[in-house]
C-alpha positions as CSV (number, residue, x, y, z in Angstrom):
1,M,-123.0,-77.0,33.2
2,K,-122.3,-77.4,29.6
3,K,-119.4,-75.5,28.0
4,E,-120.3,-73.0,25.2
5,L,-118.6,-74.2,22.0
6,G,-116.7,-71.9,19.8
7,E,-117.5,-71.6,16.1
8,N,-114.9,-74.2,15.0
9,E,-115.3,-76.6,18.0
10,I,-117.1,-79.9,18.3
11,Q,-117.7,-82.3,21.1
12,I,-117.2,-86.0,20.3
13,Y,-118.2,-88.9,22.6
14,D,-116.7,-92.3,22.5
15,E,-118.5,-95.6,23.2
16,E,-118.1,-95.2,27.0
17,G,-119.6,-91.7,26.9
18,N,-116.3,-89.9,27.5
19,E,-116.4,-86.4,26.0
20,Y,-113.6,-84.9,23.9
21,L,-113.3,-81.4,22.5
22,F,-111.9,-81.1,19.0
23,N,-111.4,-78.2,16.6
24,I,-112.8,-78.4,13.1
25,L,-110.2,-78.0,10.4
26,F,-112.6,-78.2,7.4
27,T,-115.5,-80.1,6.0
28,Y,-116.2,-81.5,2.5
29,E,-118.9,-83.3,0.6
30,N,-118.7,-86.2,-1.9
31,E,-121.7,-85.7,-4.0
32,E,-121.4,-89.0,-5.8
33,R,-121.5,-90.9,-2.5
34,G,-124.0,-88.5,-0.9
35,A,-121.7,-88.2,2.1
36,E,-120.3,-85.3,4.1
37,Y,-117.1,-85.4,6.1
38,V,-115.4,-83.3,8.7
39,F,-111.7,-83.2,9.5
40,V,-111.0,-82.6,13.2
41,Y,-108.0,-82.3,15.5
42,D,-107.2,-82.1,19.2
43,P,-105.9,-78.6,20.0
44,A,-103.2,-80.2,22.2
45,K,-102.1,-82.4,19.2
46,P,-102.8,-80.4,16.0
47,E,-100.7,-82.7,13.9
48,D,-103.1,-85.6,14.6
49,I,-106.0,-85.0,12.2
50,F,-109.1,-87.3,12.1
51,V,-111.9,-87.6,9.5
52,M,-115.5,-88.4,10.5
53,K,-118.6,-88.8,8.4
54,Y,-121.7,-86.9,9.5
55,N,-125.4,-86.9,8.5
56,E,-128.0,-84.1,8.3
57,D,-128.8,-84.6,12.0
58,G,-125.2,-83.9,12.9
59,E,-124.5,-87.4,14.0
60,L,-120.8,-88.4,13.6
61,F,-119.6,-91.8,12.3
62,E,-116.1,-93.3,12.2
63,V,-114.9,-93.7,8.6
64,T,-113.7,-97.3,8.2
65,D,-114.1,-97.9,4.4
66,E,-110.7,-98.1,2.7
67,E,-111.9,-96.2,-0.4
68,E,-113.3,-93.4,1.8
69,L,-110.1,-93.2,3.9
70,A,-107.9,-93.0,0.7
71,E,-110.1,-90.3,-0.7
72,A,-110.0,-88.4,2.7
73,D,-106.2,-88.7,2.6
74,E,-106.1,-87.2,-0.9
75,V,-108.4,-84.3,0.1
76,L,-106.3,-83.6,3.2
77,G,-103.1,-83.6,1.1
78,A,-104.6,-81.2,-1.4
79,Y,-105.8,-79.0,1.5
80,E,-102.4,-78.9,3.1
81,E,-100.7,-78.1,-0.2
82,D,-103.1,-75.2,-1.1
83,P,-100.9,-72.1,-1.3
84,K,-103.8,-69.9,0.0
85,I,-103.9,-72.1,3.1
86,N,-100.2,-72.1,3.5
87,D,-100.2,-68.2,3.5
88,I,-102.6,-68.3,6.4
89,K,-100.6,-70.8,8.5
């Protein structure tokens, strides 16, 4: 029986088919690249944040490109420094 996912939850499968439940922190789009990204974290380890690329079919892909990873790091930094977000925390 499949678990009903919450609004900000996502299931991710590794190469061996193991299932992991992550929470979605936020998503963003790079229009120049035509790519969409999602930042996720394990609720048991909220300090470990991962970025994944996804397509219109909802398929997830590991981000390995150094330029994309650097951009994602900048986006995450700006997100974490946003005073509106810090007020919510």
